[in-house]
VEXDODO-77425 format. One record per residue: y, x, z of N, C-alpha, C, O in turn; residue number from 0. Coordinates in Angstrom, 2 decimals. Example, Ala and Ser with C-alpha at 12.3 -4.5 7.8 and 13.67 -1.06 7.14 Angstrom:
# VEXDODO-77425
-5.69 13.19 7.80 -4.50 12.30 7.80 -3.30 13.20 7.80 -3.32 14.24 8.46 0
-2.25 12.85 7.08 -1.06 13.67 7.14 0.03 12.90 7.87 1.14 13.41 8.04 1
***
This chain:
# VEXDODO-77425
8.13 130.85 44.51 6.77 131.35 44.59 6.68 132.54 45.56 5.66 132.71 46.23 0
7.71 133.35 45.63 7.72 134.52 46.51 8.83 134.33 47.55 9.84 133.68 47.29 1
8.60 134.93 48.73 9.64 134.87 49.76 10.72 135.89 49.46 10.57 136.73 48.57 2
11.82 135.80 50.21 12.91 136.74 50.00 12.52 138.16 50.34 13.15 139.12 49.88 3
11.47 138.31 51.15 11.00 139.64 51.53 9.96 140.17 50.55 9.54 141.33 50.65 4
9.54 139.35 49.61 8.48 139.76 48.69 8.98 140.67 47.56 10.17 140.97 47.48 5
8.07 141.11 46.70 8.45 142.02 45.63 9.29 141.35 44.55 9.15 140.15 44.29 6
10.16 142.12 43.93 10.95 141.60 42.83 10.11 141.58 41.58 9.03 142.17 41.54 7
10.60 140.92 40.54 9.92 140.92 39.24 9.77 142.32 38.70 8.74 142.66 38.11 8
10.79 143.14 38.90 10.72 144.54 38.44 9.62 145.29 39.15 8.86 146.03 38.53 9
9.52 145.08 40.48 8.48 145.78 41.23 7.08 145.32 40.80 6.16 146.14 40.74 10
6.90 144.05 40.52 5.61 143.55 40.06 5.28 144.11 38.67 4.12 144.39 38.38 11
6.29 144.27 37.82 6.08 144.82 36.51 5.63 146.28 36.60 4.71 146.69 35.90 12
6.27 147.06 37.47 5.87 148.44 37.66 4.44 148.51 38.17 3.66 149.36 37.74 13
4.10 147.63 39.09 2.71 147.60 39.60 1.75 147.32 38.48 0.74 148.02 38.35 14
2.03 146.32 37.66 1.11 145.92 36.60 0.93 146.99 35.56 -0.10 147.03 34.88 15
1.91 147.86 35.40 1.82 148.93 34.42 1.21 150.21 34.99 1.11 151.22 34.29 16
0.81 150.17 36.24 0.18 151.31 36.92 -1.33 151.11 36.93 -1.84 150.08 36.47 17
-2.04 152.09 37.47 -3.47 151.89 37.74 -3.62 150.93 38.88 -2.64 150.64 39.58 18
-4.83 150.42 39.10 -5.04 149.48 40.20 -4.69 150.13 41.53 -4.00 149.54 42.36 19
-5.19 151.35 41.75 -4.96 152.03 43.04 -3.46 152.28 43.25 -2.92 151.93 44.30 20
-2.80 152.87 42.26 -1.37 153.16 42.38 -0.58 151.89 42.50 0.38 151.84 43.27 21
-0.94 150.84 41.77 -0.24 149.58 41.84 -0.26 148.98 43.22 0.75 148.46 43.69 22
-1.41 149.05 43.87 -1.49 148.48 45.22 -0.84 149.37 46.27 -0.33 148.86 47.27 23
-0.84 150.68 46.05 -0.07 151.53 46.94 1.40 151.14 46.90 2.06 151.12 47.94 24
1.93 150.82 45.72 3.32 150.43 45.56 3.59 149.06 46.17 4.63 148.85 46.79 25
2.66 148.15 45.99 2.87 146.77 46.43 2.62 146.59 47.93 3.09 145.62 48.53 26
1.89 147.52 48.54 1.40 147.32 49.90 2.44 146.88 50.92 2.17 145.95 51.68 27
3.62 147.50 50.98 4.59 147.10 52.04 5.04 145.64 51.93 5.49 145.08 52.92 28
4.92 145.01 50.75 5.38 143.64 50.58 4.22 142.68 50.23 4.45 141.51 49.94 29
3.01 143.18 50.26 1.87 142.38 49.79 1.72 141.08 50.58 1.46 140.02 49.99 30
1.87 141.14 51.89 1.65 139.97 52.71 2.74 138.91 52.55 2.62 137.81 53.10 31
3.78 139.22 51.81 4.83 138.26 51.51 4.70 137.73 50.08 5.68 137.23 49.52 32
3.53 137.82 49.50 3.23 137.29 48.19 2.14 136.24 48.31 1.47 136.17 49.34 33
1.94 135.40 47.28 0.86 134.43 47.32 -0.49 135.07 47.14 -1.50 134.37 47.21 34
-0.57 136.39 46.92 -1.85 137.01 46.68 -2.64 137.25 47.95 -3.85 137.46 47.89 35
-1.97 137.24 49.10 -2.71 137.39 50.36 -3.56 136.16 50.59 -3.12 135.04 50.35 36
-4.78 136.38 51.06 -5.69 135.23 51.30 -5.10 134.30 52.34 -4.79 134.73 53.45 37
-4.94 133.02 52.00 -4.32 132.07 52.95 -5.19 131.88 54.20 -6.41 131.98 54.14 38
-4.52 131.59 55.31 -5.23 131.36 56.55 -6.24 130.24 56.45 -7.28 130.27 57.11 39
-5.93 129.25 55.62 -6.86 128.11 55.45 -8.23 128.57 54.99 -9.25 128.07 55.46 40
-8.26 129.54 54.05 -9.52 130.08 53.56 -10.22 130.88 54.65 -11.44 130.76 54.82 41
-9.50 131.68 55.37 -10.08 132.51 56.41 -10.69 131.66 57.49 -11.79 131.94 57.96 42
-9.99 130.62 57.89 -10.49 129.72 58.93 -11.74 128.99 58.48 -12.69 128.85 59.25 43
-11.75 128.53 57.23 -12.94 127.82 56.70 -14.16 128.71 56.69 -15.26 128.29 57.05 44
-13.98 129.96 56.26 -15.11 130.89 56.18 -15.60 131.23 57.59 -16.81 131.28 57.83 45
-14.68 131.45 58.52 -15.07 131.74 59.91 -15.91 130.60 60.48 -16.94 130.83 61.11 46
-15.46 129.38 60.24 -16.18 128.20 60.75 -17.58 128.11 60.16 -18.53 127.77 60.86 47
-17.72 128.41 58.86 -19.01 128.34 58.20 -19.96 129.43 58.65 -21.17 129.21 58.72 48
-19.42 130.61 58.97 -20.28 131.73 59.34 -20.71 131.73 60.81 -21.75 132.30 61.16 49
-19.92 131.09 61.66 -20.20 131.17 63.08 -21.62 130.73 63.44 -22.26 131.41 64.25 50
-22.16 129.61 62.88 -23.52 129.23 63.25 -24.59 130.19 62.72 -25.74 130.12 63.15 51
-24.23 131.11 61.79 -25.22 132.01 61.23 -25.39 133.27 62.04 -26.28 134.07 61.77 52
-24.53 133.47 63.05 -24.57 134.67 63.87 -25.65 134.58 64.95 -26.49 133.69 64.90 53
-25.62 135.48 65.93 -24.55 136.45 66.23 -24.60 137.67 65.30 -25.63 137.97 64.70 54
-23.46 138.35 65.21 -23.33 139.56 64.43 -22.83 140.69 65.34 -21.99 140.49 66.21 55
-23.36 141.86 65.09 -22.94 143.03 65.89 -21.76 143.76 65.20 -20.68 143.88 65.78 56
-22.00 144.23 63.96 -20.99 145.00 63.24 -20.66 144.34 61.94 -21.55 143.83 61.27 57
-19.37 144.35 61.55 -18.93 143.70 60.34 -18.16 144.62 59.43 -17.49 145.54 59.90 58
-18.24 144.39 58.11 -17.58 145.21 57.10 -16.76 144.30 56.19 -17.29 143.33 55.65 59
-15.46 144.62 56.04 -14.59 143.91 55.12 -14.44 144.76 53.85 -13.76 145.79 53.86 60
-15.07 144.34 52.77 -15.08 145.09 51.53 -13.82 144.79 50.73 -13.51 143.62 50.47 61
-13.09 145.85 50.34 -11.77 145.69 49.68 -10.83 144.95 50.62 -10.30 143.90 50.28 62
-10.64 145.51 51.80 -9.90 144.84 52.89 -8.44 144.61 52.58 -7.84 143.71 53.16 63
-7.84 145.40 51.69 -6.42 145.24 51.43 -5.63 145.44 52.69 -5.77 146.47 53.37 64
-4.77 144.44 53.03 -3.99 144.55 54.27 -4.73 143.95 55.46 -4.12 143.69 56.49 65
-6.03 143.73 55.34 -6.85 143.41 56.49 -7.08 141.94 56.76 -7.48 141.60 57.88 66
-6.83 141.06 55.80 -7.02 139.64 56.07 -8.43 139.31 56.50 -8.62 138.48 57.39 67
-9.43 139.95 55.90 -10.82 139.66 56.25 -11.18 140.00 57.69 -12.16 139.48 58.22 68
-10.39 140.87 58.33 -10.67 141.16 59.72 -10.39 140.00 60.62 -10.90 139.93 61.74 69
-9.55 139.04 60.15 -9.33 137.81 60.93 -10.60 136.96 60.98 -10.74 136.12 61.87 70
-11.50 137.17 60.05 -12.81 136.52 60.06 -13.78 137.29 60.93 -14.49 136.71 61.75 71
-13.82 138.61 60.73 -14.85 139.42 61.39 -14.62 139.62 62.90 -15.57 139.63 63.68 72
-13.38 139.77 63.29 -13.14 140.09 64.69 -13.62 139.01 65.66 -14.15 139.37 66.71 73
-13.48 137.71 65.36 -14.02 136.72 66.29 -15.55 136.61 66.21 -16.17 136.07 67.13 74
-16.16 137.12 65.15 -17.61 136.92 64.95 -18.45 138.10 65.35 -19.63 137.93 65.66 75
-17.88 139.31 65.36 -18.67 140.54 65.57 -18.42 141.12 66.96 -17.30 141.13 67.46 76
-19.53 141.60 67.58 -19.47 141.99 68.98 -18.91 143.37 69.23 -18.14 143.55 70.17 77
-19.26 144.35 68.39 -18.96 145.73 68.76 -17.99 146.45 67.83 -17.14 147.20 68.31 78
-18.11 146.24 66.51 -17.31 147.04 65.58 -17.05 146.30 64.29 -17.92 145.57 63.80 79
-15.87 146.48 63.73 -15.58 146.00 62.41 -14.88 147.09 61.63 -14.07 147.84 62.18 80
-15.18 147.18 60.33 -14.64 148.23 59.48 -13.96 147.59 58.27 -14.51 146.70 57.63 81
-12.76 148.06 57.96 -12.10 147.69 56.75 -12.16 148.84 55.76 -11.78 149.97 56.09 82
-12.62 148.57 54.55 -12.73 149.64 53.54 -11.93 149.25 52.31 -12.01 148.11 51.85 83
-11.15 150.20 51.79 -10.35 149.97 50.61 -10.05 151.31 49.97 -10.09 152.34 50.65 84
-9.74 151.32 48.65 -9.41 152.60 48.02 -7.92 152.84 47.96 -7.50 153.90 47.50 85
-7.10 151.90 48.40 -5.66 152.07 48.39 -5.19 152.55 49.78 -5.30 151.81 50.76 86
-4.68 153.76 49.86 -4.18 154.27 51.12 -3.01 153.43 51.63 -2.87 153.22 52.83 87
-2.17 152.94 50.71 -1.04 152.13 51.11 -1.45 150.80 51.75 -0.87 150.38 52.75 88
-2.44 150.16 51.19 -2.93 148.90 51.76 -3.60 149.15 53.12 -3.42 148.35 54.04 89
-4.35 150.20 53.26 -4.98 150.50 54.54 -3.92 150.78 55.61 -4.10 150.40 56.77 90
-2.84 151.44 55.25 -1.79 151.72 56.23 -1.16 150.42 56.71 -0.86 150.28 57.90 91
-0.95 149.48 55.83 -0.41 148.17 56.23 -1.41 147.44 57.13 -1.02 146.78 58.09 92
-2.70 147.55 56.81 -3.72 146.91 57.65 -3.75 147.50 59.03 -3.88 146.77 60.01 93
-3.62 148.81 59.14 -3.59 149.46 60.48 -2.43 148.91 61.31 -2.60 148.57 62.48 94
-1.26 148.81 60.68 -0.09 148.31 61.41 -0.31 146.86 61.86 0.05 146.50 62.98 95
-0.90 146.06 61.00 -1.11 144.66 61.34 -2.07 144.51 62.51 -1.81 143.73 63.43 96
-3.15 145.25 62.50 -4.13 145.15 63.59 -3.60 145.73 64.87 -3.87 145.22 65.95 97
-2.81 146.82 64.74 -2.22 147.42 65.95 -1.27 146.45 66.65 -1.08 146.53 67.86 98
-0.68 145.54 65.90 0.25 144.59 66.50 -0.39 143.26 66.89 0.30 142.34 67.33 99
-1.73 143.15 66.74 -2.41 141.89 67.09 -3.06 141.99 68.44 -3.31 143.10 68.92 100
-3.36 140.87 69.09 -3.92 140.90 70.43 -5.26 141.64 70.47 -6.07 141.53 69.55 101
-5.47 142.37 71.52 -6.75 143.06 71.75 -7.22 142.76 73.15 -6.76 141.81 73.78 102
-8.15 143.58 73.65 -8.59 143.41 75.02 -10.08 143.36 75.11 -10.77 143.56 74.11 103
-10.61 143.11 76.31 -12.05 143.08 76.54 -12.72 142.07 75.63 -12.19 140.98 75.38 104
-13.89 142.44 75.15 -14.66 141.57 74.29 -14.27 141.59 72.83 -14.89 140.90 72.02 105
-13.26 142.37 72.47 -12.85 142.49 71.08 -13.53 143.73 70.47 -13.59 144.78 71.12 106
-14.04 143.63 69.24 -14.70 144.77 68.65 -13.74 145.91 68.31 -12.56 145.69 68.07 107
-14.27 147.12 68.30 -13.51 148.27 67.85 -13.25 148.14 66.35 -14.14 147.73 65.60 108
-12.03 148.50 65.91 -11.68 148.42 64.47 -11.54 149.82 63.92 -10.85 150.65 64.52 109
-12.18 150.10 62.79 -11.96 151.36 62.12 -11.72 151.13 60.64 -11.99 150.05 60.13 110
-11.20 152.16 59.96 -10.79 152.07 58.57 -11.36 153.20 57.78 -11.43 154.33 58.26 111
-11.79 152.90 56.58 -12.37 153.90 55.69 -11.75 153.75 54.29 -11.73 152.66 53.72 112
-11.25 154.85 53.77 -10.76 154.81 52.39 -11.89 155.20 51.46 -12.37 156.33 51.50 113
-12.32 154.26 50.62 -13.45 154.52 49.72 -13.42 153.48 48.61 -12.84 152.41 48.75 114
-14.07 153.83 47.52 -14.27 152.93 46.40 -15.44 151.99 46.72 -16.50 152.45 47.15 115
-15.27 150.70 46.51 -16.35 149.75 46.78 -17.56 149.99 45.91 -18.65 149.51 46.25 116
-17.42 150.71 44.80 -18.54 151.03 43.94 -19.28 152.30 44.40 -20.26 152.72 43.78 117
-18.79 152.91 45.48 -19.44 154.10 46.03 -19.27 154.09 47.56 -18.68 155.02 48.13 118
-19.77 153.05 48.22 -19.54 152.91 49.65 -20.32 153.97 50.44 -21.49 154.24 50.14 119
-19.69 154.57 51.43 -20.33 155.65 52.20 -21.10 155.13 53.42 -21.08 155.77 54.47 120
-21.77 154.00 53.30 -22.47 153.39 54.43 -23.92 153.13 54.10 -24.27 152.82 52.96 121
-24.76 153.25 55.11 -26.17 152.95 54.94 -26.69 152.21 56.18 -26.75 152.77 57.28 122
-27.04 150.95 55.96 -27.68 150.12 57.00 -26.89 150.10 58.30 -27.48 150.21 59.37 123
-25.59 149.97 58.22 -24.75 150.03 59.41 -24.17 148.70 59.87 -23.57 148.62 60.94 124
-24.34 147.65 59.05 -23.61 146.39 59.32 -24.53 145.17 59.21 -25.50 145.14 58.46 125
-24.17 144.19 60.01 -24.88 142.92 60.00 -24.25 141.88 59.11 -24.92 140.96 58.63 126
-22.92 142.02 58.87 -22.19 141.02 58.10 -21.12 141.77 57.26 -20.36 142.57 57.79 127
-21.08 141.50 55.98 -20.02 141.97 55.09 -19.34 140.76 54.48 -19.98 139.78 54.12 128
-18.02 140.85 54.36 -17.23 139.79 53.70 -16.30 140.43 52.69 -16.08 141.65 52.72 129
-15.76 139.63 51.82 -14.73 140.10 50.89 -13.92 138.91 50.44 -14.45 137.82 50.26 130
-12.61 139.13 50.26 -11.69 138.06 49.91 -10.72 138.52 48.82 -10.04 139.53 48.97 131
-10.68 137.78 47.73 -9.63 137.96 46.73 -9.66 139.25 45.96 -8.66 139.61 45.34 132
-10.78 139.96 45.96 -10.81 141.27 45.31 -11.68 141.32 44.07 -11.60 142.28 43.31 133
-12.50 140.32 43.83 -13.52 140.43 42.79 -12.96 140.48 41.39 -13.63 140.95 40.48 134
-11.73 140.00 41.19 -11.14 140.11 39.86 -10.88 141.51 39.42 -10.61 141.75 38.24 135
-10.97 142.47 40.35 -10.77 143.89 40.02 -12.06 144.56 39.56 -12.07 145.76 39.29 136
-13.14 143.80 39.46 -14.40 144.39 39.00 -14.83 143.67 37.72 -14.86 142.44 37.66 137
-15.16 144.45 36.71 -15.65 143.91 35.47 -17.06 143.34 35.68 -17.78 143.79 36.58 138
-17.47 142.38 34.88 -18.83 141.82 35.05 -19.90 142.89 35.04 -20.87 142.79 35.79 139
-19.75 143.91 34.20 -20.78 144.97 34.16 -20.86 145.79 35.43 -21.84 146.50 35.64 140
-19.83 145.68 36.28 -19.80 146.42 37.54 -20.39 145.66 38.70 -20.62 146.23 39.77 141
-20.63 144.34 38.51 -21.11 143.53 39.60 -22.45 144.06 40.18 -22.56 144.17 41.40 142
-23.44 144.38 39.37 -24.70 144.84 39.94 -24.51 146.06 40.85 -25.11 146.14 41.92 143
-23.68 147.00 40.40 -23.45 148.22 41.22 -22.74 147.85 42.51 -23.09 148.37 43.57 144
-21.74 146.96 42.45 -21.04 146.55 43.64 -22.01 145.89 44.64 -21.99 146.22 45.83 145
-22.84 144.97 44.16 -23.76 144.28 45.06 -24.80 145.26 45.63 -25.19 145.12 46.79 146
-25.24 146.20 44.86 -26.17 147.21 45.37 -25.53 148.05 46.47 -26.18 148.35 47.48 147
-24.29 148.42 46.31 -23.57 149.20 47.34 -23.43 148.41 48.62 -23.64 148.95 49.71 148
-23.07 147.13 48.51 -22.95 146.31 49.72 -24.30 146.15 50.40 -24.42 146.24 51.62 149
-25.33 145.90 49.59 -26.68 145.76 50.17 -27.08 147.00 50.97 -27.65 146.89 52.06 150
-26.78 148.20 50.42 -27.13 149.42 51.13 -26.38 149.58 52.44 -26.86 150.25 53.35 151
-25.21 148.98 52.54 -24.41 149.04 53.77 -24.94 148.12 54.85 -24.59 148.28 56.02 152
-25.78 147.16 54.48 -26.27 146.16 55.42 -27.60 146.57 56.02 -28.42 147.22 55.38 153
-27.80 146.17 57.27 -29.12 146.31 57.88 -30.03 145.24 57.30 -29.54 144.25 56.77 154
-31.37 145.42 57.39 -32.27 144.38 56.93 -31.95 143.04 57.64 -31.82 142.97 58.87 155
-31.82 142.00 56.83 -31.45 140.71 57.35 -29.94 140.47 57.39 -29.48 139.37 57.68 156
-29.17 141.53 57.09 -27.70 141.39 57.08 -27.21 140.49 55.97 -27.92 140.27 54.98 157
-26.02 139.98 56.10 -25.46 139.01 55.16 -24.19 139.51 54.51 -23.37 140.19 55.13 158
-24.04 139.16 53.25 -22.81 139.40 52.48 -22.29 138.03 52.11 -22.94 137.28 51.38 159
-21.10 137.70 52.60 -20.55 136.33 52.41 -19.16 136.39 51.79 -18.33 137.21 52.16 160
-18.93 135.49 50.85 -17.60 135.40 50.24 -17.42 134.01 49.65 -18.39 133.40 49.18 161
-16.18 133.50 49.66 -15.92 132.19 49.07 -15.76 132.29 47.57 -15.26 133.29 47.05 162
-16.20 131.25 46.88 -16.08 131.21 45.42 -15.67 129.79 45.04 -16.41 128.84 45.27 163
-14.49 129.67 44.46 -13.98 128.39 44.07 -14.59 127.93 42.76 -14.93 128.74 41.90 164
-14.73 126.62 42.61 -15.18 126.07 41.33 -14.16 126.37 40.24 -12.97 126.42 40.52 165
-14.61 126.57 39.02 -13.64 126.88 37.94 -12.74 125.66 37.68 -13.16 124.51 37.87 166
-11.50 125.94 37.25 -10.62 124.79 36.94 -11.14 124.00 35.75 -11.79 124.54 34.85 167
-10.84 122.73 35.77 -11.30 121.87 34.68 -10.60 122.24 33.39 -9.41 122.58 33.40 168
-11.31 122.19 32.26 -10.65 122.47 30.98 -9.45 121.58 30.74 -9.46 120.38 31.03 169
-8.42 122.19 30.20 -7.15 121.52 29.87 -6.28 121.24 31.07 -5.19 120.67 30.92 170
-6.74 121.63 32.30 -5.87 121.47 33.47 -4.84 122.62 33.47 -5.00 123.61 32.76 171
-3.80 122.45 34.27 -2.75 123.48 34.35 -3.36 124.79 34.86 -3.03 125.87 34.37 172
-4.26 124.68 35.86 -4.88 125.90 36.40 -5.73 126.61 35.32 -5.75 127.83 35.25 173
-6.41 125.82 34.51 -7.24 126.41 33.47 -6.40 127.22 32.49 -6.75 128.34 32.14 174
-5.28 126.63 32.05 -4.44 127.35 31.09 -3.73 128.52 31.74 -3.50 129.54 31.08 175
-3.37 128.40 33.02 -2.70 129.50 33.69 -3.63 130.69 33.85 -3.25 131.82 33.54 176
-4.85 130.46 34.32 -5.77 131.56 34.49 -6.24 132.16 33.17 -6.39 133.37 33.05 177
-6.46 131.30 32.17 -6.85 131.81 30.85 -5.73 132.64 30.26 -5.98 133.70 29.69 178
-4.49 132.17 30.38 -3.37 132.92 29.87 -3.19 134.25 30.56 -2.90 135.26 29.91 179
-3.35 134.26 31.86 -3.21 135.52 32.62 -4.28 136.53 32.15 -3.97 137.69 31.88 180
-5.53 136.07 32.06 -6.61 136.98 31.64 -6.37 137.52 30.25 -6.62 138.69 29.99 181
-5.87 136.68 29.35 -5.60 137.12 27.98 -4.49 138.16 27.98 -4.57 139.16 27.26 182
-3.44 137.94 28.80 -2.36 138.92 28.87 -2.85 140.25 29.42 -2.45 141.31 28.93 183
-3.72 140.20 30.41 -4.23 141.45 30.97 -5.11 142.20 29.97 -5.08 143.43 29.94 184
-5.88 141.49 29.16 -6.70 142.17 28.17 -5.83 142.85 27.13 -6.14 143.97 26.71 185
-4.75 142.21 26.71 -3.81 142.85 25.78 -3.17 144.07 26.42 -3.10 145.13 25.81 186
-2.71 143.90 27.66 -2.13 145.04 28.35 -3.08 146.23 28.42 -2.67 147.37 28.22 187
-4.33 145.96 28.71 -5.31 147.06 28.85 -5.73 147.67 27.52 -6.25 148.79 27.48 188
-5.50 146.95 26.43 -5.76 147.51 25.12 -4.69 148.52 24.70 -4.95 149.49 23.99 189
-3.47 148.26 25.17 -2.35 149.09 24.67 -1.87 150.13 25.69 -1.07 150.99 25.35 190
-2.35 150.05 26.92 -1.84 150.97 27.93 -2.94 151.47 28.81 -3.82 150.70 29.20 191
-2.91 152.75 29.14 -3.84 153.41 30.07 -3.03 154.06 31.18 -1.92 154.53 30.94 192
-3.58 154.10 32.41 -4.88 153.57 32.80 -4.88 152.05 32.84 -3.83 151.42 32.95 193
-6.08 151.47 32.75 -6.19 150.02 32.79 -5.85 149.49 34.17 -6.01 150.17 35.18 194
-5.36 148.26 34.19 -5.20 147.53 35.45 -6.13 146.33 35.39 -5.81 145.30 34.80 195
-7.27 146.48 36.02 -8.31 145.46 35.96 -8.01 144.36 36.94 -8.07 144.58 38.15 196
-7.70 143.20 36.45 -7.49 142.01 37.31 -7.65 140.79 36.42 -6.78 140.48 35.60 197
-8.78 140.10 36.61 -9.06 138.90 35.82 -9.51 137.77 36.75 -10.12 138.00 37.79 198
-9.18 136.55 36.35 -9.50 135.38 37.18 -10.79 134.66 36.79 -11.36 133.93 37.60 199
-11.25 134.87 35.54 -12.34 134.03 35.05 -13.55 134.88 34.64 -14.18 134.61 33.61 200
-13.88 135.88 35.42 -15.00 136.77 35.07 -16.14 136.69 36.11 -17.09 137.48 36.04 201
-16.05 135.75 37.06 -17.08 135.68 38.12 -17.65 134.24 38.21 -17.48 133.58 39.24 202
-18.31 133.75 37.17 -18.90 132.41 37.27 -20.07 132.41 38.24 -20.80 133.39 38.36 203
-20.23 131.31 38.93 -21.20 131.21 40.01 -22.62 131.57 39.54 -23.32 132.31 40.23 204
-23.04 131.05 38.40 -24.42 131.32 37.93 -24.68 132.80 37.73 -25.72 133.30 38.16 205
-23.77 133.50 37.09 -23.94 134.92 36.83 -23.89 135.72 38.13 -24.66 136.67 38.32 206
-22.98 135.33 39.01 -22.89 136.02 40.32 -24.19 135.86 41.11 -24.69 136.83 41.68 207
-24.73 134.65 41.13 -25.99 134.40 41.85 -27.11 135.21 41.26 -27.90 135.80 42.00 208
-27.20 135.26 39.95 -28.28 136.03 39.31 -28.17 137.52 39.63 -29.18 138.18 39.88 209
-26.96 138.04 39.64 -26.81 139.47 39.94 -27.13 139.77 41.41 -27.67 140.84 41.71 210
-26.82 138.86 42.29 -27.16 139.04 43.72 -28.70 139.07 43.89 -29.25 139.91 44.60 211
-29.37 138.14 43.22 -30.83 138.09 43.30 -31.45 139.41 42.80 -32.37 139.96 43.41 212
-30.92 139.88 41.68 -31.46 141.13 41.13 -31.18 142.33 42.01 -31.94 143.30 42.00 213
-30.10 142.26 42.79 -29.74 143.36 43.68 -30.57 143.38 44.96 -30.50 144.34 45.73 214
-31.36 142.34 45.20 -32.22 142.32 46.36 -31.74 141.42 47.49 -32.04 141.67 48.66 215
-31.01 140.37 47.15 -30.53 139.40 48.12 -31.26 138.05 47.93 -31.70 137.72 46.84 216
-31.36 137.31 49.01 -31.64 135.89 48.95 -30.29 135.18 49.05 -29.42 135.62 49.80 217
-30.11 134.12 48.30 -28.77 133.50 48.18 -28.78 132.04 48.63 -29.61 131.24 48.20 218
-27.84 131.71 49.51 -27.57 130.33 49.88 -26.13 130.00 49.48 -25.26 130.87 49.44 219
-25.91 128.75 49.18 -24.57 128.27 48.83 -24.18 127.17 49.84 -24.83 126.12 49.90 220
-23.13 127.42 50.60 -22.67 126.47 51.61 -21.36 125.85 51.18 -20.41 126.58 50.92 221
-21.27 124.52 51.09 -19.98 123.94 50.73 -18.93 124.16 51.81 -19.22 123.99 53.00 222
-17.73 124.54 51.42 -16.64 124.63 52.38 -15.93 123.27 52.37 -15.10 122.98 51.50 223
-16.28 122.45 53.33 -15.90 121.04 53.33 -14.39 120.85 53.41 -13.85 119.82 52.99 224
-13.71 121.85 53.96 -12.26 121.73 54.11 -11.53 121.57 52.78 -10.40 121.08 52.74 225
-12.18 121.97 51.69 -11.53 121.93 50.38 -11.93 120.71 49.53 -11.45 120.55 48.41 226
-12.79 119.87 50.07 -13.13 118.61 49.42 -14.06 118.81 48.25 -14.67 119.87 48.09 227
-14.16 117.76 47.43 -15.09 117.77 46.30 -14.37 117.39 45.01 -13.33 116.72 45.02 228
-14.94 117.82 43.90 -14.41 117.48 42.59 -14.84 116.06 42.19 -15.69 115.46 42.84 229
-14.24 115.54 41.15 -14.60 114.16 40.75 -16.09 113.96 40.51 -16.60 112.85 40.70 230
-16.83 115.02 40.10 -18.26 114.86 39.86 -19.08 115.01 41.13 -20.31 114.97 41.08 231
-18.42 115.18 42.29 -19.10 115.28 43.55 -19.45 116.68 44.00 -19.86 116.87 45.15 232
-19.30 117.66 43.15 -19.59 119.06 43.51 -18.47 119.63 44.38 -17.33 119.19 44.28 233
-18.79 120.61 45.23 -17.75 121.19 46.11 -16.68 121.90 45.30 -16.95 122.51 44.27 234
-15.45 121.80 45.81 -14.37 122.57 45.18 -14.48 124.07 45.49 -14.00 124.92 44.74 235
-15.12 124.35 46.60 -15.32 125.77 46.97 -16.62 125.89 47.75 -16.93 125.05 48.60 236
-17.36 126.94 47.45 -18.58 127.25 48.17 -18.49 128.60 48.87 -17.76 129.49 48.43 237
-19.20 128.75 49.95 -19.39 130.06 50.56 -20.72 130.61 50.07 -21.78 130.03 50.34 238
-20.68 131.71 49.35 -21.89 132.38 48.92 -22.38 133.24 50.06 -21.66 134.14 50.50 239
-23.58 133.00 50.55 -24.18 133.80 51.61 -25.41 134.49 51.05 -26.44 133.85 50.81 240
-25.30 135.78 50.85 -26.40 136.59 50.29 -26.99 137.41 51.43 -26.28 138.19 52.07 241
-28.27 137.24 51.68 -28.93 137.92 52.81 -29.87 139.00 52.27 -30.70 138.77 51.39 242
-29.73 140.19 52.85 -30.62 141.30 52.47 -32.01 141.04 53.03 -32.17 140.70 54.21 243
-33.01 141.20 52.18 -34.39 141.05 52.69 -35.14 142.35 52.54 -36.31 142.44 52.91 244
***
């Protein structure tokens, strides 16, 4: 499951027993060698889906981590992209990654901001915001505040886009794995402080869509065709595109 360069079981245990911020500071140097980094397949699919919705001037990667979302924003945005995260360790890794990637004329300027996604220091500065793999760190009660913060960072007409996979089928291996993980995390957070908030089954599509609408977005759902369809014909993964009006 992990490469030889990835974290050991002991290192993952120390992370899980820390706060979210401290845990990611510790994991940051080896994060990209774990399965937790957003796979290129997802980034490519989202880039392809967003391209016809542009052009975009400035882009924001919410909870950027080691900067995977910038692989989506940099080809789509003309002048500037910003990665925001509350882990200094993850931001440092993102800086190194971008510094070592190709640049040149026509590439947007990249900047980094350390901030909590529930208290973003931006107002009407961006045309496109994305986020990947971070929503499990927000409790359902925090969703409205998160969406309001992202909306405030967008210019009128700006878009907030993120992929959302269909839930695993009951009794499938993925269903039991995610349910078991969430149960273990709830027990951990009952007996140890500070809490480490990370859950897989707290963002159902219907509730997410309702919270986006209440936050002042119009919502479209675009199937990500690269991931195919479930036996009932529904997409295995959708791109949620929430537009500020």
